C-alpha positions in Angstrom: 9.4 -5.9 -39.1 6.6 -3.7 -37.9 5.4 -6.5 -35.6 8.9 -6.6 -34.0 8.9 -2.8 -33.4 5.5 -3.0 -31.8 6.6 -5.9 -29.6 9.7 -4.0 -28.5 7.6 -0.9 -27.7 5.2 -2.9 -25.6 8.0 -4.5 -23.7 9.7 -1.1 -23.0 6.4 0.7 -22.2 6.3 -0.1 -18.5 9.9 1.3 -18.1 9.0 4.4 -20.1 5.9 5.3 -18.1 7.7 4.6 -14.8 10.7 6.7 -15.7 9.7 9.0 -12.8 8.7 7.4 -9.5 7.9 8.6 -6.0 10.1 8.1 -3.0 8.0 9.0 0.0 8.5 10.0 3.6 6.1 10.8 6.4 6.7 12.7 9.6 4.2 10.4 11.3 3.0 7.0 10.2 0.7 6.7 13.3 -1.6 9.2 15.0 -2.7 8.4 18.6 -6.1 9.7 19.7 -6.1 10.4 23.4 -8.4 12.3 25.8 -6.2 15.4 25.2 -6.0 15.0 21.4 -6.7 18.4 19.7 -5.5 17.6 16.2 -2.2 16.8 14.5 -0.1 18.1 11.6 1.2 15.5 9.1 4.3 16.5 7.2 4.4 14.7 3.8 7.6 14.9 1.8 9.4 12.9 -0.8 11.5 12.9 -4.0 11.2 11.8 -7.6 13.4 8.9 -8.6 14.6 9.1 -12.2 16.7 6.8 -14.5 17.1 9.6 -17.0 17.4 13.4 -17.1 14.4 15.6 -16.3 12.1 15.5 -19.4 11.7 18.7 -21.3 8.2 20.2 -21.7 5.6 20.9 -19.1 6.9 21.0 -15.5 6.3 18.2 -13.0 3.3 18.7 -10.7 2.3 16.9 -7.5 -1.1 16.1 -6.0 -1.4 14.5 -2.6 -4.6 13.1 -1.0 -5.3 11.8 2.5 -8.6 10.0 3.0 -10.2 8.7 6.2 -12.4 5.6 6.3 -15.4 5.8 4.0 -18.9 5.2 5.5 -22.5 5.6 4.4 -24.0 8.9 5.3 -27.8 9.7 5.7 -28.5 13.2 4.5 -31.9 14.8 5.3 -33.4 17.9 3.8 -35.4 20.2 6.0 -38.1 22.7 4.8 -40.1 25.3 6.6 -43.7 24.2 6.9 -46.0 26.6 8.7 -43.1 28.0 10.7 -41.7 24.6 11.7 -38.6 23.0 10.2 -39.4 19.4 9.3 -37.5 16.7 7.4 -39.0 16.3 3.9 -36.5 14.2 2.0 -33.7 11.8 2.9 -31.0 10.2 0.8 -28.2 7.8 1.9 -24.9 8.6 0.3 -23.3 5.2 -0.3 -19.8 6.1 0.8 -18.1 9.3 1.9 -14.7 9.7 3.5 -14.8 10.7 7.1 -11.9 13.0 6.3 -10.5 14.0 3.0 -7.7 16.4 2.0 -6.4 17.1 -1.4 -3.2 19.2 -1.8 -1.7 20.2 -5.1 1.3 22.2 -6.4 -1.0 24.4 -8.4 -4.7 25.0 -9.2 -6.2 21.5 -9.4 -7.9 22.2 -12.8 -4.4 23.1 -14.2 -2.4 20.2 -12.8 -4.9 17.4 -13.3 -7.0 16.4 -16.3 -10.6 15.6 -15.7 -10.2 12.1 -17.2 -7.4 11.3 -14.7 -9.3 12.8 -11.9 -12.2 10.5 -12.7 -10.0 7.4 -13.2 -8.2 7.9 -9.8 -11.0 9.6 -7.9 -8.8 12.4 -6.7 -11.0 15.4 -6.2 -13.4 15.6 -3.3 -16.5 15.2 -5.5 -14.9 12.1 -7.1 -14.1 10.6 -3.7 -17.8 10.4 -2.7 -19.9 7.6 -4.1 -23.6 8.1 -4.5 -25.0 5.5 -6.9 -28.8 5.7 -6.8 -31.6 7.9 -5.5 -35.3 7.4 -5.0 -37.5 8.4 -7.9 -39.0 11.3 -5.9 -35.6 12.9 -5.5 -34.6 14.6 -8.7 -31.6 16.6 -7.3 -29.5 13.9 -5.8 -26.3 16.0 -6.4 -27.6 18.5 -3.8 -27.3 15.9 -1.1 -23.7 15.2 -2.0 -23.0 18.9 -2.0 -24.6 19.2 1.4 -22.2 16.5 2.8 -19.2 18.4 1.3 -20.4 21.8 2.6 -21.0 20.5 6.2 -17.7 18.7 6.4 -15.7 21.6 4.8 -17.2 23.8 7.6 -16.0 21.3 10.2 -12.5 21.2 8.5 -13.0 17.5 7.6 -12.8 18.2 3.9 -9.9 20.4 2.7 -8.8 21.5 -0.8 -5.3 22.9 -0.5 -4.4 24.2 -3.9 -0.8 25.4 -4.2 0.0 23.9 -0.9 2.6 21.4 -2.2 6.1 22.9 -2.8 8.1 21.3 -5.6 11.8 22.1 -5.7 13.6 21.7 -9.1 11.0 19.1 -10.2 12.6 16.6 -7.8 11.8 17.3 -4.1 8.3 18.0 -2.9 6.7 18.6 0.5 3.4 19.6 2.1 1.7 19.8 5.5 -1.9 18.6 6.2 -3.7 19.4 9.5 -5.8 16.7 10.9 -8.6 18.1 13.1 -9.5 16.8 16.6 -12.7 15.1 15.5 -11.1 12.3 13.6 -12.6 8.9 12.9 -10.4 5.9 13.9 -9.0 3.8 11.1 -6.6 3.7 8.2 -6.0 6.9 6.4 -5.0 6.2 2.8 -2.3 8.6 1.6 -1.7 8.9 -2.2 0.8 10.9 -4.1 0.4 11.5 -7.8 3.0 12.9 -10.2 1.5 14.7 -13.2 2.8 16.3 -16.4 0.5 18.4 -18.6 -2.4 17.2 -16.4 -1.8 13.5 -17.0 -0.9 11.1 -14.1 2.5 9.6 -14.9 3.1 7.8 -11.5 1.5 7.4 -8.2 2.3 5.9 -4.8 0.1 4.8 -1.9 0.7 4.4 1.8 -1.4 4.4 5.0 -1.4 6.6 8.2 -2.7 4.6 11.2 -5.1 6.6 13.3 -6.1 4.8 16.5 -7.4 5.6 20.0 -5.0 4.7 22.8 -5.1 4.4 26.6 -8.3 5.1 28.4 -9.9 6.4 25.2 -9.3 3.1 23.5 -10.6 1.1 26.4 -13.8 3.0 26.6 -14.3 2.8 22.8 -13.8 -1.0 22.8 -16.0 -1.4 25.9 -18.9 0.5 24.2 -18.6 -1.7 21.1 -18.0 -5.1 22.7 -19.9 -4.8 26.0 -22.6 -2.1 25.5 -24.6 -3.3 28.5 -21.6 -3.0 30.9 -20.7 0.4 29.2 -24.2 1.7 29.8 -24.4 0.6 33.4 -21.0 2.1 34.1 -22.0 5.4 32.5 -25.2 5.4 34.6 -23.2 4.7 37.7 -20.7 7.5 37.0 -23.6 9.9 36.3 -25.3 9.0 39.6 -22.0 9.3 41.5 -21.2 12.7 39.9 -24.7 14.0 40.8 -24.4 12.8 44.4 -21.0 14.3 44.7 -22.2 17.7 43.3 -25.1 17.6 45.7 -23.0 16.8 48.7 -20.5 19.6 47.8 -23.3 22.1 47.4 -24.7 21.1 50.9 -21.3 21.5 52.5 -20.9 25.0 50.9 -24.4 26.0 52.0 -23.9 24.8 55.6 -20.5 26.5 55.9 
């Protein structure tokens, strides 16, 4: 008899844990980077689909992350030696998102347990992977902190606590600003529903960020035909210099 109850529980468990699911919407599924691109605001909204009434107990919380492509980052430490700043140590961080924003309906420590943060790699520190370090570097975490600090100052890393509005534990919405200096690629967007700090459901989608028009053509040319791109850049520089010189002579003679 006990075995039957256990089997029934295991069969019903997926339905129980998925009793609340995300239904997502995006104001933009694509972001076009042009020569006039100065950033973009992404409005993320959605609702919670339920088969039963709202559970009693701790309120529903929402955490949303948007992550750009992850790439290795070389971090160098400078020290003042005899009045000159020189590179002393270097460490390559294995993978760091080019852009990362995490928005939550409350303080992140209150709405998300550390174990769930570790499992899903939600917080900014968790999103960065730095596996090993040379033996001579004993403070590898300082290099990761440097990446976070620099990119936070450039508005590339954002922690937006309390930025997600949740209405009646059913509707949620937030707005995330993408800066002008974006890296092209797929921006993974994740939505997590939590209760009492535990993730009970999550949903993933992608925002496509691409260069278009002349910007796209120049980018592709620089990658696929670097020699032609270099010669063209040189020719443009020479023409611009000649044009400026000619204009200066005309102004001087007049």
